[in-house]
C-alpha positions in Angstrom: 0.0 0.0 0.0 1.6 3.3 -1.1 1.2 5.9 1.6 -0.2 8.5 -0.8 -3.0 6.2 -1.9 -3.9 5.3 1.7 -3.9 8.9 2.7 -6.0 10.0 -0.2 -8.6 7.3 0.4 -8.8 8.2 4.1 -9.1 11.9 3.5 -11.7 11.4 0.8 -14.0 8.9 2.5 -13.8 9.7 6.2 -13.9 12.6 8.7 -11.6 13.3 11.6 -12.4 11.1 14.5 -13.7 8.2 12.3 -12.4 4.7 12.6 -10.3 3.1 9.8 -9.4 -0.6 9.5 -6.8 -2.5 7.5 -7.3 -6.3 7.8 -3.9 -7.0 6.1 -1.9 -4.1 7.3 1.7 -5.2 6.7 4.0 -2.7 8.3 1.1 -0.4 9.2 1.0 2.1 6.4 -2.8 2.6 6.4 -2.9 2.9 10.2 0.0 5.4 10.2 -1.7 7.6 7.6 -5.0 7.5 9.4 -3.3 8.7 12.6 -1.6 11.5 10.8 -5.0 12.6 9.5 -6.6 12.6 12.9 -8.5 9.3 12.6 -8.3 6.3 14.8 -7.3 3.0 13.2 -7.0 -0.7 13.7 -4.6 -2.9 11.7 -4.6 -6.7 11.6 -1.5 -8.5 10.4 -1.0 -12.3 10.1 2.9 -12.3 10.1 4.3 -11.6 13.6 7.4 -9.9 12.2 5.4 -7.4 10.1 3.0 -6.9 13.0 5.9 -6.0 15.3 7.2 -3.5 12.8 3.7 -2.1 12.3 3.3 -1.6 16.1 6.6 0.4 16.2 5.5 2.5 13.3 2.1 3.2 14.9 3.8 4.3 18.2 6.0 6.8 16.3 3.0 8.1 14.3 1.0 8.6 17.5 3.8 11.0 18.7 3.3 13.0 15.5 -0.4 12.9 14.7 -3.7 13.3 16.6 -5.2 9.9 16.0 -4.7 6.6 17.8 -3.9 3.2 16.4 -3.7 -0.5 17.3 -2.1 -3.4 15.6 -3.4 -6.9 16.2 -1.5 -10.0 15.2 -3.9 -12.6 13.8 -5.7 -14.1 10.8 -8.1 -11.6 9.3 -10.4 -14.4 8.2 -11.4 -14.4 11.8 -11.4 -10.6 12.1 -14.7 -10.3 14.1 -13.1 -12.4 16.9 -9.9 -10.3 16.9 -11.4 -6.8 16.9 -13.0 -5.6 20.2 -16.8 -6.1 20.1 -17.2 -2.4 21.1 -15.8 -1.4 17.7 -18.2 -3.6 15.7 -20.5 -1.5 13.5 -18.3 1.6 14.0 -15.7 1.2 11.2 -16.2 4.0 8.6 -13.6 2.8 6.1 -11.6 -0.3 5.3 -8.4 0.2 3.3 -6.4 -2.8 2.2 -4.8 -4.7 -0.6 -4.6 -8.5 -1.3 -1.2 -10.2 -1.6 0.3 -10.8 -5.1 2.3 -13.8 -4.2 5.0 -14.9 -1.7 7.3 -12.0 -2.4 7.1 -8.4 -1.4 8.9 -5.3 -2.7 11.4 -5.3 0.2 14.7 -3.6 -0.3 16.9 -3.9 -3.4 20.5 -2.8 -3.6 22.6 -3.0 -6.7 26.1 -4.4 -6.1 28.5 -3.5 -9.0 29.8 -6.6 -10.5 28.0 -8.8 -8.0 24.4 -8.6 -9.0 21.5 -7.5 -6.8 21.1 -7.9 -3.0 17.5 -8.3 -1.7 16.3 -8.0 1.9 12.9 -8.3 3.6 11.4 -9.5 0.2 9.6 -12.6 1.3 6.7 -13.6 3.6 7.4 -16.4 6.0 7.0 -19.9 4.7 3.8 -20.5 6.7 1.5 -22.3 4.2 -1.6 -20.8 5.9 -0.6 -17.3 4.7 -2.8 -16.5 1.7 0.3 -15.2 -0.1 1.4 -18.9 -0.5 -2.0 -20.2 -1.7 -3.3 -20.8 -5.3 -5.2 -18.0 -7.0 -8.5 -19.7 -6.3 -7.7 -20.1 -2.6 -6.5 -16.5 -2.4 -9.8 -15.2 -3.8 -11.8 -17.4 -1.5 -9.8 -16.2 1.5 -10.1 -12.6 0.5 -13.8 -12.9 0.1 -13.9 -14.4 3.6 -12.0 -11.3 4.9 -14.3 -8.9 3.2 -17.3 -10.7 4.8 -15.6 -10.2 8.2 -15.0 -6.5 7.3 -18.7 -6.1 6.3 -19.6 -7.2 9.8 -17.6 -4.5 11.5 -18.5 -1.7 9.1 -21.1 0.9 10.0 -24.1 1.1 7.7 -23.0 2.8 4.6 -19.4 2.2 5.4 -16.9 1.8 2.6 -14.1 -0.6 1.6 -11.3 0.7 -0.6 -9.1 -2.1 -2.1 -6.1 -1.4 -4.2 -5.4 -4.0 -6.8 -3.4 -4.2 -10.0 -3.1 -6.8 -12.8 -0.1 -9.1 -12.7 1.4 -11.7 -14.9 1.5 -15.4 -14.0 3.6 -17.6 -16.3 3.4 -14.8 -18.9 -0.4 -14.4 -18.8 -2.1 -11.3 -17.4 -4.3 -11.9 -14.4 -7.1 -9.3 -14.1 -7.0 -9.1 -10.3 -9.1 -5.9 -10.0 -12.1 -7.6 -11.6 -11.6 -10.7 -9.5 -11.4 -8.6 -6.3 -14.7 -6.8 -7.3 -16.3 -10.3 -7.6 -15.0 -11.1 -4.1 -16.6 -7.9 -2.7 -20.0 -8.7 -4.3 -19.8 -12.2 -2.9 -19.2 -10.7 0.5 -22.4 -8.7 0.3 -20.8 -5.4 -0.6 -22.1 -3.1 -3.4 -19.8 -1.5 -6.0 -19.5 2.2 -5.3 -16.6 3.7 -7.2 -13.7 2.5 -9.4 -10.7 4.8 -9.6 -7.2 4.6 -11.0 -3.9 5.7 -9.2 -1.1 6.3 -11.6 2.3 4.9 -10.4 4.2 7.5 -12.3 6.0 10.8 -12.0 5.9 13.8 -14.3 9.1 14.8 -16.2 9.1 17.4 -18.9 5.4 16.9 -19.3 5.8 13.2 -19.8 4.7 10.4 -17.5 7.5 8.3 -16.2 6.4 4.9 -14.7 7.5 4.3 -11.1 7.2 0.5 -11.1 9.2 -1.9 -8.9 12.7 -3.0 -9.8 11.4 -6.6 -10.2 8.8 -5.6 -12.7 11.3 -3.5 -14.7 13.7 -6.4 -14.8 10.9 -8.8 -16.0 9.9 -6.4 -18.8 13.5 -5.8 -19.9 14.2 -9.6 -20.1 10.9 -10.2 -22.0 11.6 -7.5 -24.5 15.2 -8.8 -25.0 13.7 -12.1 -25.9 11.3 -10.5 -28.4 8.1 -10.4 -26.2 6.7 -6.8 -26.2 5.6 -6.6 -22.6 4.6 -3.2 -21.1 5.2 -2.1 -17.5 2.0 -1.9 -15.4 2.0 1.7 -14.1 -1.3 2.0 -12.4 -3.4 0.5 -9.6 -7.2 0.2 -9.5 -8.9 1.6 -6.4 -12.0 -0.4 -6.0 -14.5 1.2 -3.6 -17.4 -0.9 -2.2 -20.2 0.0 0.2 -22.0 -1.8 2.9 -25.7 -1.4 2.3 -27.5 0.7 4.9 
């Protein structure tokens, strides 16, 4: 979750003092941005290592912002049992993103003459983590999480999910449309569909700001004669809990 996307969603769909939730919060980006904007926030994270980092980030944010945050380590497929019952029905906005596989962006450092060094670029090997499951299992699990989110949303509350297409064995997977289907299966109604460009502006031209890994795949594909394009946007799918 890019901080600018989380911040924009929170500022657009909530008011100061509202409660924000991220059921797969990673290192706590959504929770941190909510705190900076004067909202309260809850993050749930399956991986203990990421949950520990998220807790540290939230404590730092609380010293800088006016909101308050909490990070819970647990499986969001059981979110209603993890979140305090007093918060059920009070969440104004859920902001999250499904995993794209077992790897994460992490840190990449070029070593001249020695290739590339990667760090913090993998989830744990726990097979229960949705990041390690097949696409079908991932979608089933994500739908379960959205059902849990629906239960803690206030009437009319919103869910904003960032999703982008990705390639699996060379074929493009339309994850945004699949995520939309998960939301509808969870009893949420489509509300908006927006696009966030992952690009900068240089001399009035858009310059994609994609990950090192994607650039490397595109370069190798083009070198072998396959005309791949870098994916330089994310869909922001907004769903609503019926009143």
